[in-house]
VEXNUFI-397215 format. One record per residue (C-alpha): residue number from 1; residue in three letters; x, z negated, y negated. Coordinates in Angstrom, 2 decimals. Example, Ala and Ser with C-alpha at 12.3 -4.5 7.8 and 13.67 -1.06 7.14 Angstrom:
<recs>
REC|nr|rest|px|pz|py
REC|1|ALA|12.30|-7.80|4.50 $
REC|2|SER|13.67|-7.14|1.06 $
</recs>
This chain:
<recs>
REC|nr|rest|px|pz|py
REC|1|MET|-13.35|-7.34|3.31 $
REC|2|MET|-12.98|-9.25|6.58 $
REC|3|PRO|-14.03|-7.58|9.96 $
REC|4|ILE|-15.82|-9.98|12.33 $
REC|5|LEU|-16.26|-8.99|15.91 $
REC|6|LYS|-19.89|-8.83|17.06 $
REC|7|LYS|-20.73|-11.26|19.91 $
REC|8|GLY|-20.05|-9.85|23.38 $
REC|9|LYS|-18.59|-6.58|22.09 $
REC|10|ASN|-15.29|-4.85|22.93 $
REC|11|GLU|-12.63|-5.67|20.33 $
REC|12|SER|-10.84|-2.37|20.90 $
REC|13|LYS|-13.47|-0.34|19.04 $
REC|14|ALA|-13.75|-0.80|15.25 $
REC|15|SER|-17.53|0.04|15.40 $
REC|16|ASN|-18.03|-3.35|16.97 $
REC|17|ASP|-16.79|-5.15|13.94 $
REC|18|SER|-19.26|-6.32|11.11 $
REC|19|PRO|-17.59|-6.01|7.70 $
REC|20|ILE|-18.05|-9.27|5.78 $
REC|21|SER|-17.27|-9.36|2.11 $
REC|22|LEU|-15.68|-12.66|0.81 $
REC|23|THR|-16.11|-12.69|-2.95 $
REC|24|SER|-15.23|-15.59|-5.31 $
REC|25|SER|-17.86|-17.20|-7.49 $
REC|26|CYS|-16.40|-15.63|-10.66 $
REC|27|CYS|-16.58|-12.13|-9.14 $
REC|28|LYS|-20.12|-12.77|-8.01 $
REC|29|LEU|-21.17|-13.90|-11.49 $
REC|30|LEU|-19.63|-10.72|-13.11 $
REC|31|GLU|-21.24|-8.59|-10.40 $
REC|32|ARG|-24.64|-10.07|-11.25 $
REC|33|ILE|-24.10|-9.55|-14.95 $
REC|34|LYS|-22.99|-5.91|-14.38 $
REC|35|ASN|-25.95|-5.32|-12.01 $
REC|36|ASN|-28.45|-6.55|-14.54 $
REC|37|VAL|-26.95|-4.32|-17.22 $
REC|38|MET|-27.07|-1.27|-15.02 $
REC|39|HIS|-30.65|-1.95|-13.92 $
REC|40|MET|-31.77|-2.35|-17.54 $
REC|41|TYR|-30.23|0.95|-18.50 $
REC|42|LEU|-31.59|2.91|-15.42 $
REC|43|GLU|-35.03|1.51|-15.93 $
REC|44|SER|-35.15|2.11|-19.75 $
REC|45|GLU|-33.94|5.69|-19.31 $
REC|46|ASN|-36.38|6.36|-16.42 $
REC|47|ILE|-33.50|7.54|-14.19 $
REC|48|ILE|-34.89|5.88|-11.05 $
REC|49|GLY|-37.80|7.73|-9.65 $
REC|50|HIS|-41.15|5.90|-9.65 $
REC|51|GLU|-41.39|6.34|-5.86 $
REC|52|GLN|-38.54|3.90|-5.21 $
REC|53|ALA|-39.69|0.34|-4.73 $
REC|54|GLY|-36.74|-1.47|-3.22 $
REC|55|PHE|-34.33|-3.54|-5.37 $
REC|56|ARG|-36.55|-3.18|-8.44 $
REC|57|GLN|-38.21|-5.71|-10.61 $
REC|58|TYR|-42.02|-6.26|-9.99 $
REC|59|LYS|-41.84|-3.90|-7.05 $
REC|60|SER|-41.15|-4.33|-3.27 $
REC|61|THR|-41.54|-2.54|0.01 $
REC|62|GLU|-45.12|-3.88|0.21 $
REC|63|ASP|-45.97|-1.20|-2.50 $
REC|64|GLN|-44.78|1.49|-0.13 $
REC|65|THR|-46.67|0.08|2.74 $
REC|66|THR|-49.90|-0.17|0.83 $
REC|67|HIS|-49.54|3.39|-0.48 $
REC|68|LEU|-48.94|4.72|3.07 $
REC|69|SER|-51.90|2.79|4.41 $
REC|70|GLN|-54.10|4.36|1.65 $
REC|71|VAL|-52.87|7.87|2.34 $
REC|72|VAL|-53.53|7.45|6.11 $
REC|73|GLU|-57.04|6.04|5.43 $
REC|74|ASP|-57.80|8.84|2.87 $
REC|75|ALA|-56.83|11.49|5.46 $
REC|76|PHE|-58.79|9.78|8.23 $
REC|77|GLN|-61.92|9.76|6.05 $
REC|78|SER|-61.40|13.46|5.25 $
REC|79|LYS|-60.69|14.28|8.91 $
REC|80|LYS|-57.17|15.43|8.29 $
REC|81|VAL|-53.80|14.80|9.83 $
REC|82|THR|-51.18|12.74|8.21 $
REC|83|LEU|-47.46|13.56|8.85 $
REC|84|VAL|-44.91|10.89|8.20 $
REC|85|VAL|-41.22|11.18|8.41 $
REC|86|PHE|-39.11|8.00|8.55 $
REC|87|VAL|-35.47|8.43|7.79 $
REC|88|ASP|-32.83|5.78|8.60 $
REC|89|LEU|-29.34|6.32|7.35 $
REC|90|GLN|-27.22|4.90|10.05 $
REC|91|MET|-24.14|3.00|8.90 $
REC|92|SER|-24.70|4.20|5.35 $
REC|93|PHE|-22.38|1.45|3.96 $
REC|94|ASP|-19.56|2.72|6.24 $
REC|95|LYS|-19.88|6.25|4.95 $
REC|96|ILE|-18.97|5.25|1.38 $
REC|97|ASN|-15.51|6.49|0.43 $
REC|98|PHE|-13.72|3.07|-0.56 $
REC|99|THR|-10.30|3.06|-2.13 $
REC|100|ILE|-8.59|-0.27|-1.46 $
REC|101|TYR|-5.90|-1.36|-3.90 $
REC|102|HIS|-4.08|-4.33|-2.38 $
REC|103|HIS|-0.63|-5.74|-2.90 $
REC|104|PRO|-0.13|-8.18|0.03 $
REC|105|ASP|1.73|-11.40|-0.10 $
REC|106|PRO|3.43|-11.72|3.21 $
REC|107|SER|3.46|-15.59|3.00 $
REC|108|SER|-0.32|-16.03|2.25 $
REC|109|ALA|-3.72|-15.41|3.78 $
REC|110|LYS|-3.96|-12.20|1.84 $
REC|111|ASP|-1.52|-10.56|4.22 $
REC|112|LYS|-3.60|-11.39|7.25 $
REC|113|GLN|-6.76|-9.90|5.32 $
REC|114|CYS|-4.82|-6.85|4.52 $
REC|115|SER|-3.70|-6.47|8.11 $
REC|116|ASN|-7.38|-6.63|9.27 $
REC|117|ILE|-8.33|-4.03|6.80 $
REC|118|LYS|-5.54|-1.70|7.96 $
REC|119|LYS|-6.59|-2.22|11.59 $
REC|120|THR|-10.18|-1.49|10.88 $
REC|121|LEU|-9.49|1.70|8.85 $
REC|122|THR|-6.97|2.88|11.40 $
REC|123|MET|-9.23|2.29|14.43 $
REC|124|SER|-12.09|3.93|12.50 $
REC|125|MET|-9.98|6.93|11.87 $
REC|126|LEU|-8.73|7.16|15.42 $
REC|127|GLU|-12.29|6.95|16.75 $
REC|128|GLU|-13.62|9.58|14.40 $
REC|129|GLU|-10.72|12.07|14.53 $
REC|130|TYR|-9.38|11.43|18.03 $
REC|131|PRO|-12.16|9.80|20.37 $
REC|132|THR|-10.77|8.54|23.59 $
REC|133|GLU|-13.36|10.48|25.52 $
REC|134|THR|-11.76|13.88|24.69 $
REC|135|TRP|-8.24|13.12|23.42 $
REC|136|VAL|-5.08|12.00|25.24 $
REC|137|ARG|-3.49|9.40|22.97 $
REC|138|VAL|0.32|9.08|23.13 $
REC|139|TYR|1.69|5.94|21.30 $
REC|140|THR|5.39|5.99|20.68 $
REC|141|ASP|7.82|3.39|19.28 $
REC|142|GLY|11.56|3.14|18.92 $
REC|143|SER|13.70|0.32|17.69 $
REC|144|ALA|17.16|-1.05|17.74 $
REC|145|THR|18.53|-4.58|17.50 $
REC|146|ASN|19.60|-5.10|13.89 $
REC|147|ALA|18.90|-1.39|13.43 $
REC|148|THR|22.34|-0.58|14.98 $
REC|149|SER|22.54|-1.46|18.72 $
REC|150|LYS|20.62|-1.49|22.00 $
REC|151|GLY|18.14|1.29|21.12 $
REC|152|GLU|14.98|1.75|23.08 $
REC|153|ALA|12.29|4.48|23.12 $
REC|154|VAL|8.88|3.39|24.19 $
REC|155|ILE|5.94|5.63|25.28 $
REC|156|TYR|2.39|4.42|26.07 $
REC|157|ILE|-0.19|7.09|27.07 $
REC|158|LYS|-3.88|6.62|27.41 $
REC|159|TYR|-5.86|9.36|29.07 $
REC|160|PRO|-9.58|10.25|28.68 $
REC|161|ASN|-10.31|9.09|32.26 $
REC|162|GLU|-9.08|5.59|31.37 $
REC|163|ASN|-5.73|6.04|33.24 $
REC|164|GLN|-2.69|4.65|31.48 $
REC|165|GLN|1.04|5.39|31.65 $
REC|166|SER|3.94|3.47|29.99 $
REC|167|GLU|7.63|4.14|29.92 $
REC|168|THR|10.66|2.48|28.27 $
REC|169|ILE|13.92|4.48|27.84 $
REC|170|LEU|17.13|2.78|26.99 $
REC|171|THR|18.75|5.11|24.47 $
REC|172|GLY|22.33|3.55|24.40 $
REC|173|LEU|24.31|0.64|23.04 $
REC|174|HIS|24.84|2.31|19.68 $
REC|175|ARG|21.63|3.59|18.17 $
REC|176|SER|19.73|3.45|14.86 $
REC|177|ASN|16.05|2.82|14.49 $
REC|178|TYR|15.46|6.37|13.24 $
REC|179|LYS|17.19|7.95|16.24 $
REC|180|ALA|15.27|5.73|18.66 $
REC|181|GLU|12.00|6.69|16.99 $
REC|182|GLU|13.00|10.39|17.32 $
REC|183|GLU|14.05|9.99|20.95 $
REC|184|ALA|10.66|8.21|21.69 $
REC|185|LEU|8.76|11.31|20.43 $
REC|186|THR|11.01|13.72|22.20 $
REC|187|ARG|10.74|11.95|25.45 $
REC|188|ALA|6.95|11.55|25.12 $
REC|189|SER|6.73|15.39|24.58 $
REC|190|HIS|8.60|16.07|27.77 $
REC|191|SER|6.65|13.39|29.70 $
REC|192|ILE|3.26|14.77|28.75 $
REC|193|LYS|3.97|18.39|29.29 $
REC|194|ASN|3.34|18.57|32.99 $
REC|195|LYS|0.37|16.24|32.99 $
REC|196|ILE|-2.00|18.33|30.87 $
REC|197|ASP|-3.42|21.86|30.76 $
REC|198|ASN|-4.62|24.22|28.04 $
REC|199|THR|-7.94|22.46|27.73 $
REC|200|THR|-6.44|19.13|26.83 $
REC|201|GLN|-6.25|17.79|23.30 $
REC|202|VAL|-3.16|15.51|22.60 $
REC|203|VAL|-2.43|13.21|19.69 $
REC|204|PHE|0.95|11.53|19.18 $
REC|205|LEU|0.53|8.31|17.33 $
REC|206|THR|3.70|6.92|15.60 $
REC|207|ASP|4.58|4.62|12.70 $
REC|208|ALA|7.97|6.40|12.00 $
REC|209|LEU|7.20|8.12|8.72 $
REC|210|SER|10.70|9.09|8.08 $
REC|211|VAL|10.89|11.02|11.38 $
REC|212|LEU|7.65|12.80|10.58 $
REC|213|GLN|8.98|13.82|7.20 $
REC|214|ALA|12.16|15.19|8.78 $
REC|215|LEU|10.01|17.14|11.36 $
REC|216|LYS|7.98|18.54|8.59 $
REC|217|ASN|11.23|19.75|6.82 $
REC|218|GLU|12.29|21.38|10.10 $
REC|219|LYS|15.33|19.17|10.54 $
REC|220|LEU|14.55|18.02|14.09 $
REC|221|HIS|14.97|21.15|16.15 $
REC|222|GLN|15.11|19.43|19.54 $
REC|223|LEU|11.87|17.56|18.84 $
REC|224|GLN|10.21|20.73|17.50 $
REC|225|GLN|11.10|22.64|20.66 $
REC|226|ALA|9.80|19.86|22.82 $
REC|227|LEU|6.46|19.87|20.98 $
REC|228|TYR|6.20|23.66|21.12 $
REC|229|ASN|6.61|23.58|24.85 $
REC|230|ILE|3.42|21.48|25.28 $
REC|231|LYS|0.66|23.95|26.47 $
REC|232|SER|-2.28|22.10|25.34 $
REC|233|LEU|-5.48|23.13|23.48 $
REC|234|THR|-4.53|21.05|20.40 $
REC|235|THR|-1.31|19.09|19.68 $
REC|236|VAL|-1.39|16.72|16.78 $
REC|237|ILE|1.12|14.15|15.41 $
REC|238|GLN|-0.50|11.34|13.42 $
REC|239|TRP|1.01|8.56|11.48 $
REC|240|ILE|-0.53|5.05|11.77 $
REC|241|HIS|0.19|1.66|10.23 $
REC|242|SER|2.56|-0.56|12.17 $
REC|243|HIS|1.99|-4.21|13.12 $
REC|244|CYS|-1.73|-4.20|12.14 $
REC|245|GLY|-3.23|-4.92|15.58 $
REC|246|VAL|-3.97|-1.37|16.81 $
REC|247|TRP|-4.18|-1.84|20.66 $
REC|248|GLY|-2.04|1.00|21.79 $
REC|249|ASN|0.61|0.48|19.13 $
REC|250|GLU|0.78|-3.24|20.04 $
REC|251|GLN|1.36|-2.28|23.70 $
REC|252|ALA|4.27|-0.05|22.63 $
REC|253|ASP|5.80|-2.79|20.55 $
REC|254|LYS|5.63|-5.22|23.53 $
REC|255|LEU|7.49|-2.72|25.65 $
REC|256|ALA|10.00|-2.24|22.94 $
REC|257|LYS|10.79|-6.02|22.85 $
REC|258|TYR|11.29|-6.03|26.54 $
REC|259|GLY|13.66|-3.04|26.42 $
REC|260|ALA|15.81|-4.75|23.74 $
REC|261|GLU|16.69|-7.48|26.11 $
REC|262|GLN|18.24|-5.05|28.77 $
REC|263|GLN|21.93|-4.42|29.11 $
REC|264|GLN|22.96|-0.92|27.92 $
REC|265|GLU|25.89|1.46|28.33 $
REC|266|GLU|28.20|2.92|25.75 $
REC|267|ASN|26.79|6.27|24.33 $
REC|268|PRO|28.20|9.14|22.22 $
REC|269|VAL|27.05|9.03|18.62 $
REC|270|CYS|27.13|12.03|16.17 $
REC|271|PHE|28.74|11.69|12.82 $
REC|272|THR|25.48|11.30|10.81 $
REC|273|GLU|24.15|8.57|12.97 $
REC|274|MET|27.56|6.75|12.94 $
REC|275|LYS|27.46|6.68|9.12 $
REC|276|THR|23.97|5.17|9.30 $
REC|277|ILE|25.14|2.49|11.69 $
REC|278|ILE|28.20|1.63|9.60 $
REC|279|LYS|26.18|1.33|6.40 $
REC|280|SER|23.72|-1.02|8.16 $
REC|281|LEU|26.65|-3.12|9.34 $
REC|282|PHE|28.10|-3.48|5.86 $
REC|283|ASN|24.74|-4.07|4.17 $
REC|284|THR|24.34|-7.51|5.50 $
REC|285|PRO|21.53|-9.48|3.89 $
REC|286|GLN|22.70|-12.09|1.37 $
REC|287|GLN|22.14|-15.76|2.02 $
REC|288|GLN|19.05|-16.92|0.07 $
REC|289|ASP|18.93|-20.15|-1.85 $
REC|290|SER|16.36|-22.77|-1.32 $
REC|291|TYR|14.17|-21.32|-4.07 $
REC|292|HIS|13.85|-17.87|-2.35 $
REC|293|GLN|13.10|-19.47|0.91 $
REC|294|LEU|9.93|-20.88|-0.47 $
REC|295|THR|6.56|-18.95|-0.18 $
REC|296|ARG|5.39|-16.81|-3.05 $
REC|297|SER|2.80|-19.30|-4.09 $
REC|298|GLU|5.38|-22.14|-4.11 $
REC|299|GLN|7.76|-19.99|-6.13 $
REC|300|THR|5.06|-19.40|-8.71 $
REC|301|THR|4.27|-23.04|-8.96 $
REC|302|ILE|7.91|-23.97|-9.61 $
REC|303|PHE|8.37|-21.08|-12.11 $
REC|304|ARG|5.38|-22.30|-14.16 $
REC|305|LEU|6.61|-25.88|-14.10 $
REC|306|ARG|10.03|-24.78|-15.38 $
REC|307|THR|8.71|-22.50|-18.10 $
REC|308|GLY|5.85|-24.64|-19.27 $
REC|309|HIS|3.22|-21.96|-18.50 $
REC|310|ASN|0.77|-24.41|-16.99 $
REC|311|ARG|-2.19|-26.47|-18.31 $
REC|312|PRO|-1.05|-29.84|-19.62 $
REC|313|ASN|-2.59|-30.87|-23.02 $
REC|314|GLN|0.55|-29.96|-24.95 $
REC|315|ARG|0.33|-26.22|-24.00 $
REC|316|LEU|-3.54|-26.10|-24.19 $
REC|317|HIS|-3.21|-27.55|-27.72 $
REC|318|LYS|-0.28|-25.62|-29.07 $
REC|319|VAL|-0.68|-22.23|-27.54 $
REC|320|MET|-4.28|-21.93|-26.41 $
REC|321|LYS|-5.89|-24.10|-29.06 $
REC|322|VAL|-8.58|-25.29|-26.63 $
REC|323|VAL|-8.08|-29.18|-26.79 $
REC|324|PRO|-7.92|-31.24|-29.97 $
REC|325|SER|-4.73|-33.13|-29.13 $
REC|326|PRO|-1.50|-32.63|-27.22 $
REC|327|MET|-1.40|-36.33|-26.16 $
REC|328|CYS|-1.78|-37.51|-22.76 $
REC|329|PRO|-4.82|-39.68|-21.97 $
REC|330|CYS|-2.46|-42.67|-21.33 $
REC|331|GLY|-1.63|-42.52|-25.07 $
REC|332|GLU|2.19|-42.86|-24.61 $
REC|333|ALA|3.48|-39.32|-25.22 $
REC|334|GLY|2.54|-35.72|-25.30 $
REC|335|GLN|1.22|-34.39|-22.03 $
REC|336|ASP|3.76|-31.92|-20.69 $
REC|337|THR|5.34|-31.23|-17.32 $
REC|338|ALA|8.18|-33.75|-17.65 $
REC|339|HIS|5.76|-36.46|-18.74 $
REC|340|LEU|3.42|-35.86|-15.85 $
REC|341|LEU|6.20|-35.98|-13.31 $
</recs>
């Protein structure tokens, strides 16, 4: 599913995207076969009501129009009144509960498609659950260089009156990503406390799932207290996908990159965080060979060439039994990978 922005519309709202389904020819063929089987069953068992005319063989919406015209004419001749109710199910396709199973390949176009799907679903959820007209949205982000140093906590706030507020807090020279994310939520709670009243609804939007799990398990007492001190009508903490194009989250990411470039001072570190930093320093990524530096698609091609799981005549004849001879059309030898190369 690929969202396409409608012409002249605001890209920050998911409702302005038209969902376009890109299906391969094989899938379309199987879809047509399945559709014909289902129609045959539904018609033979009389499951579809005779009143339905759309998407049925030998029937069309003209049947409904003709029937309605006849009913109106009969009522007119009998000096009666005809009452007609037209029902339009707005965005009926969007109300279907889709479950998307997708395993993205970061080096292929599938990853971009997956990111677009995440963006559309996330923005739809935000507009439905936390509309900007009635909710204060607080986007937070925290990061550290190489997950061990130059931590920064970022806050980006969007108010219902379209006012915006942003803040970048340098959290110290020695800081883990986890602690920076926690610091961002804590600072955001203090920042928003004096800018709202008991009629305001506030939602904190973060991609730090580990911090939210720790908060749920009551391990972050300082953050819990900061959230408790917010005197709003409703306070919600909502996890969202990272790096999928959600506007407020992207703004927080940009501020985080700016903060990483700033000079920072030494800061005291607790024992637990120091263990995390030391582990990160010793768990340096191994150097990858040339094979693992290829894209997933390129790795698959080389693997098939090496193992012979490809489609030269020798394999098609010996394993799959779909060609009469393993010989190459040149007539010199059997057609395998080495011969082709």
